[in-house]
C-alpha positions in Angstrom: 6.9 9.8 16.6 5.3 8.7 13.6 7.0 5.2 11.5 6.5 3.5 8.6 6.9 -0.1 8.2 6.4 -1.6 5.0 6.8 -5.6 5.5 6.9 -6.6 2.0 5.3 -5.1 -1.2 4.4 -6.3 -4.3 3.6 -9.5 -6.7 4.2 -11.9 -3.9 2.5 -10.6 -1.1 1.7 -6.5 0.5 1.7 -5.5 4.3 2.9 -2.4 5.8 2.5 -1.1 9.4 1.3 2.8 10.0 2.2 3.5 14.0 2.1 7.0 15.3 2.9 6.2 19.3 1.4 2.8 20.2 -1.3 2.7 17.7 -0.1 0.6 15.0 -2.3 -0.2 12.1 -1.6 -3.0 9.6 -2.0 -2.4 6.2 -3.2 -5.0 4.0 -2.3 -8.9 4.5 -1.1 -10.2 1.4 1.5 -12.8 2.7 0.7 -16.3 4.4 0.2 -15.7 7.7 3.6 -17.8 8.8 5.5 -15.1 6.5 4.2 -12.2 8.4 4.9 -12.9 11.1 8.5 -13.4 10.3 8.4 -10.5 8.7 7.1 -8.4 11.6 9.9 -9.9 13.7 12.4 -8.6 10.9 10.9 -5.2 11.8 11.3 -5.9 15.0 7.5 -5.6 15.5 4.8 -7.6 18.2 1.7 -8.5 16.1 0.1 -8.8 19.1 0.6 -4.9 19.4 -1.6 -4.6 15.9 -4.4 -2.2 16.8 -6.7 -2.6 13.7 -6.3 -4.4 10.0 -7.0 -1.9 6.8 -7.6 -3.7 3.4 -6.9 -1.9 0.2 -9.4 -4.7 -1.6 -9.5 -8.7 -2.3 -7.0 -9.4 -4.4 -5.1 -12.4 -2.9 -1.7 -10.5 -2.4 -3.7 -8.2 0.0 -5.7 -10.6 2.0 -3.7 -13.8 1.6 -2.8 -14.2 5.3 -5.8 -12.2 7.1 -7.9 -15.3 8.0 -5.0 -17.0 10.3 -3.8 -13.6 11.3 -7.0 -13.0 13.1 -7.2 -16.9 14.1 -4.2 -15.4 16.2 -4.7 -12.0 16.4 -8.2 -10.7 16.5 -9.1 -7.1 15.6 -10.9 -5.3 13.7 -10.9 -5.2 10.3 -11.5 -2.0 8.5 -12.7 -2.9 4.6 -14.8 -1.4 1.8 -18.6 -2.7 2.2 -18.2 -3.9 -1.5 -15.1 -5.9 -0.3 -16.2 -7.2 2.7 -17.6 -10.6 1.4 -14.6 -11.1 -0.8 -12.5 -11.8 2.1 -14.2 -15.1 2.9 -13.2 -15.3 6.8 -14.8 -17.5 8.9 -17.6 -16.5 11.1 -15.4 -14.8 14.1 -13.5 -13.3 11.3 -16.5 -11.6 9.9 -17.7 -10.3 13.4 -14.3 -8.4 13.4 -15.5 -6.5 9.6 -15.9 -2.4 9.8 -17.1 -1.6 6.5 -16.1 2.0 5.1 -16.6 4.5 2.8 -14.7 6.5 0.8 -14.2 9.9 2.3 -15.2 8.8 5.7 -12.6 9.7 8.2 -11.9 6.6 10.3 -10.3 7.3 14.2 -8.3 4.4 15.2 -6.0 5.4 18.1 -4.1 8.6 17.9 -4.5 8.0 13.8 -6.9 9.6 11.1 -7.3 7.2 8.1 -9.6 8.1 5.2 -9.9 6.4 2.2 -10.2 7.3 -1.3 -11.6 5.4 -4.5 -8.8 4.5 -7.4 -9.1 2.2 -10.7 -8.7 -0.8 -9.5 -10.3 -4.2 -11.4 -11.3 -5.0 -7.5 -14.9 -4.5 -6.5 -13.2 -1.7 -4.9 -9.8 -0.7 -4.2 -8.9 2.3 -1.8 -6.0 4.3 -1.3 -6.0 6.4 2.0 -4.0 9.3 3.6 -3.7 8.9 7.6 -2.8 11.8 9.8 -1.1 11.8 13.0 0.6 14.1 14.7 0.5 16.7 12.5 1.9 14.6 9.7 0.3 13.7 6.4 0.8 10.3 4.6 -0.5 9.3 1.2 -0.8 6.2 0.4 -1.7 4.7 -3.2 -0.9 1.4 -4.6 -2.9 -1.0 -7.4 -4.6 1.9 -9.6 -4.4 1.7 -13.7 -4.6 5.3 -14.0 -4.6 8.8 -11.8 -6.9 11.2 -11.9 -6.4 15.3 -10.3 -9.0 14.3 -7.9 -6.1 11.4 -6.6 -3.0 14.2 -7.7 -5.2 16.5 -4.7 -5.9 13.9 -2.6 -2.0 12.6 -2.2 -0.5 16.4 -2.1 1.1 18.0 0.9 1.8 14.6 1.9 5.2 14.7 4.4 5.3 11.1 2.9 3.8 9.5 -0.2 4.1 5.4 -0.9 3.0 5.1 -4.7 3.2 2.8 -7.0 5.8 1.9 -9.2 4.5 -1.6 -10.8 5.9 -2.5 -14.1 8.3 -1.1 -16.7 6.3 -0.7 -19.6 9.0 -2.7 -22.3 10.0 -5.3 -19.6 6.1 -6.0 -19.7 5.3 -6.1 -23.5 8.9 -8.1 -24.1 8.2 -10.2 -20.8 6.7 -14.0 -21.1 3.0 -12.9 -19.5 0.4 -13.9 -21.5 -0.4 -11.3 -23.7 -4.1 -10.7 -22.0 -2.5 -10.3 -19.0 0.2 -7.9 -20.5 -3.1 -5.7 -21.7 -5.0 -5.4 -18.2 -1.7 -5.0 -16.2 -1.3 -2.2 -18.6 -5.1 -0.7 -18.4 -6.7 1.7 -17.3 -7.9 -0.9 -14.5 -4.5 -2.5 -13.4 -1.6 -1.0 -12.1 0.6 1.9 -12.9 3.8 2.1 -14.5 7.6 3.4 -13.8 6.5 6.2 -15.9 3.2 6.7 -14.8 4.2 6.4 -11.3 6.7 9.4 -11.7 4.2 11.6 -13.3 2.0 10.7 -10.0 5.0 11.7 -8.0 5.7 15.0 -9.6 2.9 16.2 -9.6 1.7 15.0 -5.8 5.3 16.2 -4.2 6.0 19.7 -2.2 8.0 21.3 0.0 6.5 19.5 3.1 7.3 15.6 1.0 10.3 14.4 3.0 10.2 11.2 1.9 9.0 8.2 -1.3 8.7 4.8 -0.9 8.1 3.3 -4.5 6.1 0.1 -4.1 4.0 -2.8 -5.4 7.0 -3.8 -7.9 7.1 -6.7 -10.1 8.9 -9.5 -9.4 8.6 -10.7 -13.0 8.4 -7.0 -14.5 10.0 -4.6 -13.2 13.9 -3.8 -11.2 14.2 -2.0 -8.7 16.8 0.2 -10.7 14.0 0.6 -13.8 11.9 2.1 -10.4 14.5 4.0 -9.3 15.8 5.6 -12.5 12.1 6.4 -13.5 11.4 8.3 -10.1 14.9 9.6 -9.7 14.3 13.0 -11.9 11.0 13.6 -9.6 13.0 13.2 -6.2 16.5 13.9 -7.1 17.2 15.8 -3.6 13.6 16.4 -2.7 13.2 14.2 -0.2 15.6 13.1 2.6 14.3 9.2 2.8 13.9 7.3 -0.9 13.2 3.9 -0.4 11.7 1.2 -2.9 10.2 -1.4 -1.1 11.1 -5.0 -1.3 8.9 -7.7 -2.3 10.4 -10.6 0.8 11.8 -8.5 3.5 11.2 -5.5 5.4 12.1 -2.2 4.0 13.8 0.9 5.7 11.7 2.4 7.8 10.6 5.9 8.1 10.7 7.7 11.1 8.8 11.4 11.0 
């Protein structure tokens, strides 16, 4: 059995659990450790059962709770070599780091993970392809644009987790400083709802049965805006369609 639990996704912190059988991978650790433990409990998961931590990049909404979590549950941390120095772990935490390169398949228990680069204003940001039990899961958040290569990486996934960060009008009309708006909408920022929908439309195939809309901005988006943008490409083509929540676990997908 393959299961995905998005514990939290958005501006306030990001953390998901990918599991197959007894193998469990924590993908990002953005909320505080206290909050993450509440999220684990809310999803009916035991944090002590996590086998490894996978980090997409070093921004605080993806690593905010990592140091304290590792103090309680020391586990291997897989991260880009460029991002590793930015994690600011203590000496014990640094011993847990396993650096990985784009395109390098990592075997964690029953799950194979292959990172791939996405354009974002961090030292290096990874999307991921997970393979297990004949299933393919594609994950791409925190990217300002996408390429044919990224589409090809995601193509044929049974489950897709794709960024729908902001509604363009809400962003431009909102209260963020102009420079921040430019950064978010730029090629190294975040995908808008319309960009996410275009990426989904290119990546979805007949094998795709589940879609999560990820990393919604708490200021510049709503679930309604994101769903509306995705509705045409998702339609009745997938059996499972969820907008990931910011503050509590989203309904899990079991494949």
